[in-house]
GUDO-477399 format. One record per residue (C-alpha): residue in three letters; x, z, y. Coordinates in Angstrom, 3 decimals. Layout:
<rs>
[r 'ALA' [X Z Y]] ...
</rs>
This chain:
<rs>
[r 'MET' [26.654 20.836 48.555]] [r 'THR' [23.783 20.887 46.073]] [r 'TYR' [23.739 18.974 42.794]] [r 'ASP' [21.374 16.018 42.766]] [r 'GLU' [20.695 14.995 39.147]] [r 'SER' [19.364 11.618 40.256]] [r 'GLN' [22.842 10.620 41.479]] [r 'THR' [24.170 10.600 37.904]] [r 'ARG' [21.250 8.856 36.204]] [r 'SER' [20.602 5.198 35.716]] [r 'PRO' [18.023 3.738 38.107]] [r 'ASP' [16.173 2.334 35.085]] [r 'LEU' [15.650 5.821 33.709]] [r 'LEU' [14.277 7.009 37.034]] [r 'ALA' [11.634 4.284 37.130]] [r 'PRO' [8.255 5.336 35.745]] [r 'LEU' [7.562 4.084 32.248]] [r 'THR' [4.969 1.327 32.173]] [r 'PRO' [2.981 1.496 28.959]] [r 'ALA' [1.712 -1.691 27.401]] [r 'PRO' [-1.905 -2.484 28.293]] [r 'VAL' [-4.392 -0.949 25.875]] [r 'SER' [-5.785 -4.389 25.018]] [r 'THR' [-2.309 -5.602 24.012]] [r 'VAL' [-1.742 -2.597 21.776]] [r 'LEU' [-5.155 -3.009 20.152]] [r 'ARG' [-4.563 -6.691 19.462]] [r 'GLY' [-1.170 -5.860 17.982]] [r 'ASP' [-2.708 -3.158 15.793]] [r 'ASP' [-5.386 -5.562 14.598]] [r 'ALA' [-2.792 -8.216 13.765]] [r 'TYR' [-0.731 -5.621 11.899]] [r 'GLU' [-3.717 -4.473 9.806]] [r 'ARG' [-4.758 -8.019 8.896]] [r 'ILE' [-1.277 -9.215 7.970]] [r 'ARG' [-0.510 -5.992 6.112]] [r 'ARG' [-3.687 -6.302 4.048]] [r 'ASP' [-2.725 -9.820 3.010]] [r 'LEU' [0.759 -8.568 2.131]] [r 'LEU' [-0.679 -5.842 -0.089]] [r 'SER' [-3.045 -8.260 -1.818]] [r 'CYS' [-0.238 -10.838 -2.265]] [r 'LYS' [-2.100 -13.479 -0.276]] [r 'LEU' [1.274 -13.644 1.453]] [r 'MET' [3.310 -14.271 -1.676]] [r 'PRO' [6.193 -11.895 -2.443]] [r 'GLY' [9.558 -13.551 -1.868]] [r 'SER' [8.192 -16.270 0.393]] [r 'THR' [9.420 -16.995 3.925]] [r 'VAL' [7.152 -17.242 6.978]] [r 'THR' [7.728 -17.898 10.670]] [r 'GLU' [6.123 -16.397 13.748]] [r 'SER' [4.438 -19.705 14.533]] [r 'GLN' [2.938 -19.882 11.041]] [r 'LEU' [1.552 -16.357 11.324]] [r 'MET' [0.229 -16.989 14.838]] [r 'ALA' [-1.649 -20.062 13.607]] [r 'ALA' [-2.899 -18.477 10.380]] [r 'TYR' [-4.227 -15.312 12.053]] [r 'ASP' [-5.118 -16.831 15.429]] [r 'ILE' [-2.957 -14.341 17.324]] [r 'GLY' [-0.564 -14.505 20.261]] [r 'LYS' [3.202 -14.092 20.183]] [r 'THR' [3.125 -10.492 21.482]] [r 'SER' [0.564 -9.391 18.887]] [r 'CYS' [2.528 -11.147 16.155]] [r 'ARG' [5.762 -9.428 17.137]] [r 'ILE' [4.107 -5.994 17.362]] [r 'ALA' [2.823 -6.489 13.822]] [r 'LEU' [6.158 -7.749 12.496]] [r 'VAL' [8.139 -4.882 14.014]] [r 'ARG' [5.940 -2.406 12.146]] [r 'LEU' [6.063 -4.372 8.894]] [r 'VAL' [9.858 -4.659 9.060]] [r 'HIS' [10.066 -0.903 9.638]] [r 'GLU' [7.889 -0.295 6.568]] [r 'GLY' [10.071 -2.614 4.475]] [r 'PHE' [7.363 -5.158 3.680]] [r 'VAL' [9.192 -7.984 5.471]] [r 'ARG' [12.792 -8.710 6.415]] [r 'SER' [13.927 -10.572 9.514]] [r 'LEU' [16.053 -13.638 8.761]] [r 'PRO' [18.017 -14.842 11.820]] [r 'ARG' [16.856 -18.320 12.889]] [r 'GLN' [14.789 -18.683 9.720]] [r 'GLY' [11.793 -16.378 10.121]] [r 'TYR' [10.778 -13.484 7.901]] [r 'ARG' [10.957 -12.962 4.160]] [r 'ILE' [8.069 -11.188 2.438]] [r 'ALA' [9.402 -8.385 0.251]] [r 'ALA' [9.509 -9.535 -3.351]] [r 'ILE' [8.478 -7.384 -6.303]] [r 'THR' [10.698 -6.435 -9.233]] [r 'LEU' [10.193 -4.499 -12.436]] [r 'LYS' [12.300 -1.790 -10.824]] [r 'ASP' [9.603 -1.433 -8.147]] [r 'VAL' [6.994 -0.868 -10.848]] [r 'GLU' [9.159 1.692 -12.620]] [r 'GLU' [9.922 3.639 -9.437]] [r 'VAL' [6.335 3.704 -8.164]] [r 'PHE' [4.978 4.931 -11.493]] [r 'ALA' [7.816 7.434 -11.950]] [r 'LEU' [6.629 9.135 -8.760]] [r 'ARG' [2.919 8.761 -9.450]] [r 'VAL' [3.197 10.322 -12.896]] [r 'GLN' [4.788 13.411 -11.333]] [r 'LEU' [2.653 13.735 -8.215]] [r 'GLU' [-0.873 12.761 -9.241]] [r 'PRO' [-1.220 15.241 -12.126]] [r 'LEU' [-0.118 17.946 -9.669]] [r 'ALA' [-2.701 16.739 -7.150]] [r 'ALA' [-5.419 16.815 -9.833]] [r 'ARG' [-4.594 20.400 -10.794]] [r 'LEU' [-4.531 21.571 -7.176]] [r 'ALA' [-7.781 19.742 -6.390]] [r 'CYS' [-9.750 21.455 -9.143]] [r 'GLY' [-12.568 23.505 -7.621]] [r 'ARG' [-12.122 21.792 -4.239]] [r 'VAL' [-12.754 18.097 -4.783]] [r 'ASP' [-16.072 16.426 -3.913]] [r 'VAL' [-17.317 15.414 -7.370]] [r 'GLU' [-20.196 13.325 -6.019]] [r 'LEU' [-17.772 11.308 -3.903]] [r 'LEU' [-15.621 10.690 -6.984]] [r 'ARG' [-18.668 9.509 -8.920]] [r 'ARG' [-19.540 6.990 -6.198]] [r 'LEU' [-15.969 5.693 -6.040]] [r 'GLU' [-15.741 5.473 -9.823]] [r 'ALA' [-18.945 3.424 -9.882]] [r 'ALA' [-17.541 1.135 -7.168]] [r 'CYS' [-14.463 0.486 -9.320]] [r 'ARG' [-16.718 -0.996 -12.012]] [r 'VAL' [-19.011 -3.243 -9.977]] [r 'PRO' [-18.289 -6.754 -11.354]] [r 'HIS' [-19.064 -8.886 -8.236]] [r 'PRO' [-19.279 -12.138 -10.265]] [r 'GLU' [-20.153 -14.083 -7.112]] [r 'ARG' [-16.709 -13.411 -5.645]] [r 'ALA' [-13.367 -15.011 -6.395]] [r 'LEU' [-11.089 -13.047 -8.706]] [r 'SER' [-8.746 -12.123 -5.848]] [r 'ALA' [-11.691 -10.636 -3.934]] [r 'GLN' [-12.832 -8.741 -7.043]] [r 'ILE' [-9.346 -7.254 -7.408]] [r 'ASP' [-9.366 -6.290 -3.707]] [r 'VAL' [-12.676 -4.433 -4.149]] [r 'PHE' [-11.321 -2.644 -7.218]] [r 'LEU' [-8.084 -1.685 -5.471]] [r 'ASP' [-9.919 -0.289 -2.439]] [r 'ALA' [-12.266 1.853 -4.539]] [r 'ASN' [-9.522 2.960 -6.935]] [r 'ARG' [-7.244 3.892 -4.035]] [r 'GLU' [-9.964 5.972 -2.399]] [r 'PHE' [-10.716 7.696 -5.723]] [r 'HIS' [-7.126 8.851 -6.148]] [r 'LEU' [-6.670 9.724 -2.471]] [r 'ALA' [-9.858 11.818 -2.486]] [r 'ILE' [-8.243 13.941 -5.198]] [r 'ALA' [-4.952 14.099 -3.284]] [r 'ALA' [-6.750 15.122 -0.080]] [r 'ALA' [-8.594 17.877 -1.943]] [r 'SER' [-5.253 19.274 -3.142]] [r 'GLY' [-4.776 20.731 0.339]] [r 'ASN' [-1.185 19.452 0.514]] [r 'GLU' [-0.928 16.963 3.388]] [r 'ARG' [2.566 15.767 2.441]] [r 'LEU' [1.415 15.092 -1.103]] [r 'HIS' [-1.523 13.106 0.265]] [r 'ARG' [0.679 11.029 2.621]] [r 'THR' [3.209 10.293 -0.120]] [r 'LEU' [0.529 9.153 -2.553]] [r 'ALA' [-1.106 7.004 0.132]] [r 'SER' [2.197 5.147 0.573]] [r 'LEU' [2.679 4.788 -3.191]] [r 'LEU' [-0.830 3.430 -3.649]] [r 'ASP' [-0.173 0.816 -0.970]] [r 'GLU' [2.799 -0.372 -3.001]] [r 'MET' [0.598 -0.229 -6.104]] [r 'SER' [-1.766 -2.708 -4.465]] [r 'ARG' [1.002 -5.317 -4.357]] [r 'LEU' [2.013 -4.654 -7.952]] [r 'VAL' [-1.549 -5.006 -9.220]] [r 'ALA' [-2.291 -8.055 -7.071]] [r 'LEU' [0.845 -9.813 -8.320]] [r 'GLY' [0.517 -8.756 -11.940]] [r 'PHE' [-3.201 -9.099 -12.536]] [r 'GLY' [-4.069 -11.664 -9.866]] [r 'VAL' [-1.433 -14.190 -10.905]] [r 'GLN' [-2.373 -13.706 -14.567]] [r 'GLY' [-6.060 -14.188 -13.768]] [r 'THR' [-7.382 -10.863 -15.069]] [r 'LYS' [-9.049 -7.858 -13.481]] [r 'PRO' [-7.617 -4.342 -14.088]] [r 'GLU' [-9.512 -2.033 -16.423]] [r 'ILE' [-9.485 1.746 -16.101]] [r 'LYS' [-11.406 2.603 -19.316]] [r 'HIS' [-12.870 6.118 -19.137]] [r 'ASP' [-10.113 8.172 -17.519]] [r 'HIS' [-11.851 8.527 -14.147]] [r 'ASN' [-14.995 9.926 -15.745]] [r 'ALA' [-12.925 12.234 -17.943]] [r 'MET' [-11.215 13.595 -14.830]] [r 'ILE' [-14.573 14.105 -13.139]] [r 'ASP' [-15.802 16.045 -16.200]] [r 'ALA' [-12.685 18.234 -16.049]] [r 'PHE' [-13.303 18.941 -12.349]] [r 'ILE' [-16.924 19.870 -13.065]] [r 'ALA' [-15.744 22.225 -15.818]] [r 'GLY' [-13.188 23.761 -13.446]] [r 'ASP' [-10.397 22.949 -15.895]] [r 'GLY' [-7.384 22.101 -13.753]] [r 'ARG' [-4.993 21.815 -16.681]] [r 'ARG' [-7.218 19.262 -18.396]] [r 'ALA' [-7.575 17.288 -15.172]] [r 'GLU' [-3.774 17.309 -14.880]] [r 'THR' [-3.333 16.054 -18.456]] [r 'ILE' [-5.898 13.278 -18.045]] [r 'ALA' [-4.313 12.156 -14.759]] [r 'ARG' [-0.925 11.867 -16.449]] [r 'ARG' [-2.345 9.918 -19.389]] [r 'HIS' [-4.242 7.623 -17.034]] [r 'ILE' [-1.133 6.733 -15.037]] [r 'GLU' [1.038 6.210 -18.121]] [r 'THR' [-1.571 3.865 -19.619]] [r 'PHE' [-1.965 1.897 -16.405]] [r 'GLN' [1.825 1.682 -16.074]] [r 'SER' [2.100 -0.124 -19.411]] [r 'MET' [-0.627 -2.585 -18.425]] [r 'THR' [0.901 -3.250 -15.015]] [r 'MET' [4.457 -3.664 -16.333]] [r 'GLU' [3.241 -6.268 -18.802]] [r 'LYS' [1.350 -8.244 -16.151]] [r 'VAL' [4.095 -8.088 -13.520]] [r 'TYR' [6.709 -9.150 -16.074]] [r 'ALA' [4.561 -12.136 -17.037]] [r 'SER' [4.054 -13.077 -13.389]] [r 'LEU' [7.746 -12.805 -12.533]] [r 'SER' [8.650 -14.803 -15.634]] [r 'SER' [6.223 -17.570 -14.741]] [r 'ALA' [7.662 -17.661 -11.195]] [r 'GLY' [11.162 -18.164 -12.593]] [r 'ALA' [13.973 -18.275 -10.092]] [r 'SER' [11.719 -19.186 -7.182]] [r 'LEU' [11.044 -15.543 -6.320]] [r 'PRO' [14.161 -13.699 -5.058]] [r 'LEU' [14.091 -10.235 -6.559]] [r 'TYR' [14.588 -7.994 -3.534]] [r 'THR' [13.026 -4.562 -3.768]] [r 'VAL' [11.302 -2.929 -0.818]] [r 'ALA' [14.151 -0.410 -0.688]] [r 'GLU' [16.749 -3.183 -0.496]] [r 'LEU' [14.900 -4.849 2.372]] [r 'ARG' [15.053 -1.606 4.376]] [r 'ARG' [18.863 -1.689 4.431]] 
</rs>
């Protein structure tokens, strides 16, 4: 008698897997990107609660697309499922600011040193210029969004040039969290972030081929921006009072 593996396996496992239609996946991905962007820019306020029906109406999406997006956002820790209540947007605490900057101040100077002699200086110049475009015709929140996009690409261009893919991925995740910190801190306080001259100083160090100087400037830049961000986030959290539950992203992942 020969062994027939199919006799010991569940019929469900034997059935061919039916992947979701491409159109469904694409709609879910689009919903995820749009909701995630509003999470990062604090258009969906940290600590607030939303329901599927509210998101479906606000983003003009179907239930399947909404759930695809929410599953990914829960996995990333940006929202938490509340049984029979909806979803809570991850709040921001001073601990979040401290942890994000503690990692950035270690990793970005390293990335700057490794990127020396490899980074595209002309690309950095264009991104630095984009950080400073005032856009007076736009609302402050839109101005902050433009700044955050250009600033993120500036720092990630350096990380990519380091040649270390894990370093690049880690910094990309940290800079996403930074977007929420800046949007909450500066947006709520009604001011736009300023980067002074550190970007240009880093570019000059790259042109000179001085990796150690680029590393030093990167560290100084992050420490300075940390002080500014801590002050703004503290003011925003204080003005919110007890209305914002202080869950960290890490706590929401539990």
